[in-house]
C-alpha positions as a printed Julia matrix, in Angstrom:
431×3 Matrix{Float64}:
  27.45   23.53   24.57
  24.98   23.8    21.69
  26.92   21.25   19.65
  26.74   18.78   22.54
  22.99   19.32   22.92
  22.27   18.81   19.23
  24.4    15.68   19.05
  22.68   14.29   22.16
  19.3    14.91   20.53
  20.42   13.26   17.29
  21.75   10.26   19.21
  18.38    9.76   20.9
  16.71    9.96   17.49
  19.14    7.44   16.0
  18.71    5.01   18.92
  14.92    4.89   18.54
  15.03    3.6    14.94
  17.5     2.03   12.53
  16.42    3.39    9.15
  17.86    6.9     9.33
  21.01    8.18   11.05
  21.83   11.88   11.53
  25.18   13.35   12.6
  26.18   16.99   13.07
  29.65   18.51   12.73
  30.12   22.14   13.79
  32.0    24.6    11.54
  31.24   28.1    12.91
  28.86   29.82   15.27
  27.76   33.12   16.81
  25.26   33.86   19.57
  22.25   33.69   17.25
  23.49   31.49   14.4
  25.21   28.18   13.83
  26.85   26.65   10.79
  27.88   23.04   10.31
  27.61   19.85    8.3
  24.66   17.5     8.68
  25.37   13.91    7.62
  22.36   11.8     6.66
  22.65    8.02    6.3
  19.65    6.1     4.96
  20.16    2.35    5.41
  17.47    1.01    3.06
  16.33    2.54   -0.23
  15.53    1.05   -3.67
  19.05    2.2    -4.64
  20.71    0.6    -1.61
  22.24    2.52    1.33
  22.43    6.26    0.62
  24.74    8.76    2.34
  24.17   12.51    2.05
  25.84   15.61    3.41
  24.31   19.08    3.79
  25.75   22.45    4.68
  23.42   23.59    7.49
  22.76   27.12    8.73
  20.67   27.66   11.88
  19.29   31.02   12.98
  17.61   31.75   16.33
  15.17   34.58   17.0
  12.2    35.51   19.16
   9.94   33.86   16.56
  11.65   30.5    16.75
  14.28   28.57   14.85
  14.91   28.58   11.11
  17.27   26.45    9.09
  18.6    26.42    5.55
  20.51   23.57    3.98
  22.29   22.8     0.7
  23.75   19.52   -0.5
  27.54   19.22   -0.49
  28.98   17.52   -3.56
  31.6    14.77   -3.3
  30.54   13.91    0.25
  28.46   10.78    0.65
  27.66    8.36   -2.15
  24.63    9.88   -3.92
  26.66   11.24   -6.84
  28.21    7.82   -7.4
  24.81    6.07   -7.31
  23.26    8.52   -9.78
  26.24    8.26  -12.1
  25.59    4.51  -12.43
  22.17    5.41  -13.89
  23.55    8.16  -16.15
  21.95   10.84  -13.97
  24.01   13.95  -13.26
  24.72   15.23   -9.77
  21.65   16.82   -8.24
  21.53   20.03   -6.26
  19.31   19.63   -3.22
  18.35   22.62   -1.11
  15.69   23.42    1.44
  14.62   25.14    4.62
  12.78   24.49    7.87
  11.05   26.71   10.42
   9.69   26.03   13.88
   7.68   28.3    16.17
   7.85   26.92   19.75
   5.08   29.22   20.96
   2.49   28.27   18.34
   3.92   24.74   18.08
   3.85   25.01   14.3
   6.52   24.28   11.75
   7.22   23.87    8.07
   9.76   22.09    5.92
  10.6    22.19    2.22
  13.19   20.56    0.01
  13.92   21.42   -3.63
  15.71   19.35   -6.28
  16.94   20.95   -9.49
  15.86   19.58  -12.84
  18.13   17.5   -15.07
  18.31   15.77  -18.45
  18.28   11.99  -18.85
  19.48   10.25  -22.0
  17.46    7.4   -23.51
  18.61    4.89  -26.11
  16.69    6.73  -28.83
  16.02   10.13  -27.29
  16.14   12.18  -24.12
  13.98   13.24  -21.19
  14.01   16.63  -19.51
  13.04   16.24  -15.85
  11.74   19.44  -14.28
  12.56   20.75  -10.83
  10.81   19.1    -7.89
   9.65   20.34   -4.52
   8.44   18.63   -1.35
   6.73   20.83    1.25
   5.28   19.96    4.64
   3.44   22.1     7.18
   1.49   21.27   10.3
  -1.79   23.12   10.74
  -2.15   21.67   14.25
  -0.48   19.14   16.52
  -2.78   16.47   15.1
  -2.24   16.86   11.35
   0.4    17.6     8.72
  -0.15   18.67    5.12
   2.42   17.35    2.64
   2.68   18.65   -0.93
   4.82   17.36   -3.8
   5.2    19.41   -6.99
   7.12   19.04  -10.22
   7.29   21.3   -13.25
   6.93   18.21  -15.39
   8.71   15.75  -17.65
   9.18   15.85  -21.41
  10.58   12.91  -23.36
  11.24   13.13  -27.08
  12.74   10.65  -29.51
  15.74   11.48  -31.68
  14.3     9.23  -34.39
  12.25   11.06  -36.99
   9.28    9.7   -38.88
   8.12   12.06  -41.62
  10.19   14.85  -39.98
   8.48   14.35  -36.59
   9.87   12.67  -33.45
   8.98    8.99  -33.15
   7.34    9.78  -29.81
   6.62   12.74  -27.57
   5.6    12.17  -23.95
   4.72   15.19  -21.84
   3.7    15.63  -18.22
   2.99   19.21  -17.13
   2.6    20.56  -13.6
   2.01   17.56  -11.36
   0.93   18.35   -7.8
   0.17   15.81   -5.07
  -1.3    16.93   -1.74
  -1.66   14.6     1.23
  -3.12   15.26    4.66
  -1.7    13.08    7.45
  -3.51   12.68   10.76
  -1.43   12.03   13.86
  -2.61   10.23   16.99
  -0.17   11.45   19.64
  -1.35    8.97   22.28
  -0.81    5.86   20.19
   2.04    7.5    18.23
   0.42    6.36   14.99
  -0.53    8.23   11.86
  -3.15    7.72    9.17
  -3.67    9.12    5.68
  -6.65   11.38    5.13
  -7.49   13.19    1.9
  -5.21   12.92   -1.15
  -5.4    15.36   -4.06
  -3.62   14.89   -7.4
  -3.63   17.66  -10.02
  -2.13   17.4   -13.52
  -2.25   20.16  -16.09
  -1.5    17.9   -19.06
  -0.46   14.34  -19.89
   0.24   13.91  -23.59
   1.34   10.85  -25.58
   1.97   11.44  -29.29
   3.67    8.74  -31.34
   4.29    7.52  -34.85
   2.11    4.47  -35.48
   4.94    2.96  -37.51
   7.29    3.3   -34.53
   4.76    1.57  -32.24
   4.44   -1.46  -34.51
   8.17   -1.82  -35.12
   8.93   -0.11  -38.43
  12.09    1.93  -38.9
  12.07    5.44  -40.43
  13.76    4.21  -43.59
  11.29    1.34  -44.21
   9.15    1.73  -47.29
   5.5     2.15  -46.31
   2.49    3.76  -47.96
   2.0     6.52  -45.35
   4.92    7.65  -43.18
   2.89   10.44  -41.57
   0.43    8.26  -39.63
   0.42    8.98  -35.86
  -1.63    8.23  -32.73
  -2.35   10.66  -29.89
  -3.85   10.73  -26.38
  -4.22   14.01  -24.49
  -5.38   14.04  -20.86
  -5.72   17.51  -19.35
  -6.98   19.51  -16.37
  -6.93   16.48  -14.1
  -8.13   16.95  -10.53
  -8.33   13.73   -8.52
  -9.48   13.65   -4.9
  -9.5    10.52   -2.75
 -10.52   10.09    0.87
 -10.83    7.18    3.28
 -14.19    7.19    5.05
 -14.34    5.5     8.46
 -17.58    3.49    8.43
 -17.13    1.46   11.6
 -14.35    0.09   13.8
 -11.57   -0.86   11.38
 -13.85   -0.76    8.33
 -13.49    1.87    5.65
 -14.7     2.85    2.22
 -12.82    4.96   -0.3
 -14.33    8.0    -1.96
 -12.97    9.1    -5.34
 -13.82   12.27   -7.24
 -12.19   12.94  -10.61
 -12.5    15.83  -13.05
 -10.64   15.83  -16.36
 -10.76   16.26  -20.12
  -9.65   13.62  -22.59
  -9.07   13.66  -26.32
  -7.69   10.87  -28.49
  -7.48    9.78  -32.08
  -6.21    6.54  -33.64
  -4.94    7.73  -35.99
  -4.46   11.39  -35.1
  -2.65   12.13  -38.36
  -3.0    10.4   -41.7
  -1.61   11.39  -45.09
  -0.17   14.54  -43.47
  -3.62   15.71  -42.34
  -5.04   15.89  -38.81
  -7.93   13.43  -38.32
 -10.91   14.38  -36.18
 -10.9    12.32  -33.01
 -12.95   12.15  -29.82
 -12.98   15.11  -27.44
 -14.38   14.29  -24.0
 -14.78   17.49  -22.01
 -16.16   18.17  -18.54
 -15.61   14.55  -17.54
 -16.63   13.88  -13.94
 -16.38   10.61  -12.07
 -17.52   10.38   -8.45
 -18.04    7.13   -6.54
 -17.68    5.43   -3.17
 -16.26    1.9    -2.99
 -16.22   -0.46   -0.01
 -16.41   -1.44    2.73
 -13.09   -3.12    3.56
 -11.12   -3.95    6.69
  -8.03   -1.78    6.43
  -5.76   -3.85    8.72
  -6.65   -7.11    7.0
  -6.12   -5.5     3.59
  -2.69   -4.24    4.67
  -1.68   -7.73    5.84
  -2.79   -9.36    2.58
  -0.84   -6.84    0.51
   2.19   -7.07    2.79
   2.52  -10.87    2.49
   1.34  -11.12   -1.13
  -1.65  -13.37   -0.38
  -3.68  -11.8    -3.17
  -6.03  -14.79   -3.49
  -7.4   -13.77   -0.09
  -8.04  -10.2    -1.21
 -11.87  -10.52   -1.38
 -11.97  -11.62    2.3
 -10.89   -8.13    3.34
 -14.06   -6.66    1.83
 -17.66   -6.68    2.99
 -20.03   -9.17    1.39
 -21.72   -7.95   -0.71
 -19.23   -5.33   -1.78
 -20.73   -2.1    -3.06
 -19.84    0.68   -5.45
 -22.07    3.74   -5.3
 -21.59    5.77   -8.48
 -22.73    9.26   -7.55
 -21.97   10.69  -10.98
 -20.27    9.7   -14.19
 -20.76   12.35  -16.85
 -19.03   13.84  -19.87
 -19.5    15.94  -22.97
 -18.4    14.28  -26.21
 -17.8    16.82  -28.96
 -20.43   19.04  -27.32
 -23.08   16.35  -26.59
 -23.68   15.4   -22.94
 -24.27   12.06  -21.19
 -24.62   11.06  -17.55
 -25.17    8.02  -15.35
 -25.46    7.29  -11.63
 -26.38    4.26   -9.62
 -25.44    1.35   -7.39
 -23.62   -1.94   -7.96
 -23.45   -4.83   -5.48
 -21.5    -8.07   -5.91
 -22.24  -11.01   -3.58
 -19.55  -13.69   -3.18
 -19.82  -17.37   -2.27
 -17.66  -18.96    0.44
 -15.11  -19.99   -2.2
 -14.86  -16.3    -3.22
 -16.57  -16.91   -6.57
 -19.34  -14.52   -7.6
 -22.79  -15.6    -6.4
 -24.93  -12.7    -7.53
 -24.75   -9.22   -9.04
 -27.15   -6.33   -8.51
 -27.15   -3.23  -10.72
 -29.39   -0.18  -10.46
 -28.47    2.72  -12.74
 -30.07    5.81  -14.19
 -28.73    6.74  -17.62
 -29.32    9.76  -19.79
 -27.83   11.02  -23.01
 -28.37   14.05  -25.19
 -30.19   13.12  -28.38
 -27.46   14.42  -30.68
 -24.93   12.1   -29.02
 -27.02    9.05  -29.95
 -27.77   10.43  -33.41
 -24.08   10.94  -34.16
 -22.36    7.97  -32.5
 -24.83    5.07  -32.33
 -23.78    2.48  -34.9
 -26.32    1.83  -37.67
 -26.67   -1.86  -36.79
 -28.04   -0.89  -33.35
 -30.37    1.87  -34.53
 -33.34   -0.43  -35.15
 -33.16   -2.0   -31.67
 -32.76    1.42  -30.08
 -35.87    2.75  -31.81
 -37.85   -0.34  -30.78
 -36.88    0.29  -27.15
 -37.75    3.97  -27.5
 -41.2     3.28  -28.94
 -42.0     0.86  -26.14
 -40.92    3.15  -23.29
 -37.87    1.07  -22.4
 -36.1     4.31  -23.19
 -37.91    7.6   -22.7
 -37.35   10.94  -24.37
 -37.51   14.21  -22.45
 -36.94   17.23  -24.71
 -33.42   16.74  -26.13
 -32.44   13.88  -23.8
 -32.95   10.11  -23.84
 -33.32    8.51  -20.4
 -33.77    5.07  -18.88
 -33.67    3.31  -15.52
 -31.73    0.06  -15.83
 -31.95   -2.65  -13.14
 -30.37   -6.1   -13.05
 -31.73   -8.09  -10.07
 -32.24  -11.8    -9.47
 -30.95  -12.44  -13.0
 -33.71  -10.28  -14.44
 -33.34   -7.07  -16.42
 -35.72   -4.12  -16.43
 -35.65   -0.86  -18.37
 -37.94    1.8   -16.94
 -39.61   -0.93  -14.81
 -40.36   -3.11  -17.84
 -39.04   -6.6   -17.24
 -36.86   -8.55  -19.64
 -36.23  -12.03  -18.22
 -33.14  -13.84  -19.53
 -32.94  -16.44  -16.78
 -34.98  -19.27  -18.41
 -34.46  -21.33  -21.55
 -37.83  -20.2   -22.82
 -36.62  -16.65  -23.4
 -38.5   -14.95  -26.19
 -36.8   -13.75  -29.32
 -35.59  -10.17  -29.46
 -38.73   -8.73  -31.06
 -41.0   -10.45  -28.54
 -38.93   -9.29  -25.61
 -38.97   -5.72  -26.71
 -42.5    -5.17  -27.99
 -45.4    -6.17  -30.09
 -45.31   -4.25  -33.35
 -48.62   -2.45  -32.81
 -46.81    0.4   -31.04
 -44.3     1.04  -33.79
 -44.54    3.67  -36.44
 -44.53    2.57  -40.07
 -40.81    3.33  -40.6
 -39.75    1.22  -37.62
 -42.01   -1.67  -38.65
 -40.5    -1.72  -42.1
 -37.01   -1.93  -40.61
 -37.68   -5.08  -38.6
 -39.8    -6.93  -41.16
């Protein structure tokens, strides 16, 4: 009787859509448990039609229904598809639980890690997990996790692999809202966390040299290291059908080109405590979906408000211990032919003095000091600050106008200042 009921339910599910087919074949059963094979046929995937088979165990109790499943090898065509891409057979396992009283459930599926051979190296793909749980009838939280990926070349340059690519502890969390009346769903907040993303490569390998080629320095390497990434995105409903997107990103970044030279590590740039937070929009979500669906990318600007805005709430970082920060608003106004008509910028910028002292190129030092002495840039204790505005083709720093719109624009010294405000050292530099 149970087998008939479950097959009737699966038939109804299959009849309502044509992308996924489920079939159940009973093997054994008791009063409170069932065991059988669940066949899963997916008609359209990037790999073509996929057929899977799982050994399914169902248990019934006062708390609800629980299920455990494991993939069955040599049934279906997944092993054959993976073999064509030199990927070994994958073990897939998972579980599901449903509480009919609380109307809550959960689902998880786990895929074992595997190794993948490259033409000049290998990648180790860590285990992966997909987990879903509904906190209410109106929302579902979905989480994807992987231990990471490490790819390493078998070629050696100066006794080091030609390249090392590393991704550690990736986690993606997505909240899905469900409208039961319209039977539609929408994406809410998305969180992406990455412990480390590292790219380390021989410079010689990148530009096409072989390990045996005679070069002056075989040790030279480049390196990028992105770590402690926490990205949060959220669609904000502004009005009927119109949305903006909010993005908040925390991370650290270090890089050096080159990272190693003559067998010695070269000091690079270490950006710590990086924070980017902004809101972008508005845009009509349905119109944007249609444009992307049919590939009419030339019409992309018509899905956005005019002017389109980006509100930068915070962009800040610490470079080798020196801090800088900016915030402000950007607006871009388009003409009817979608070309840019006007741009408006209003930003507050500040930087720790030691950052300017260490990284400002010498050829810009004179101009910077001229601006500082004429209050275009102000100094507050150990920080330099300014308020930059671009409006009606005019530029102001700290409310001091610099007009570039006419042909009668003054030369640089006249725009910035008269020399009466400069100290003797600055005057000597510009004379």
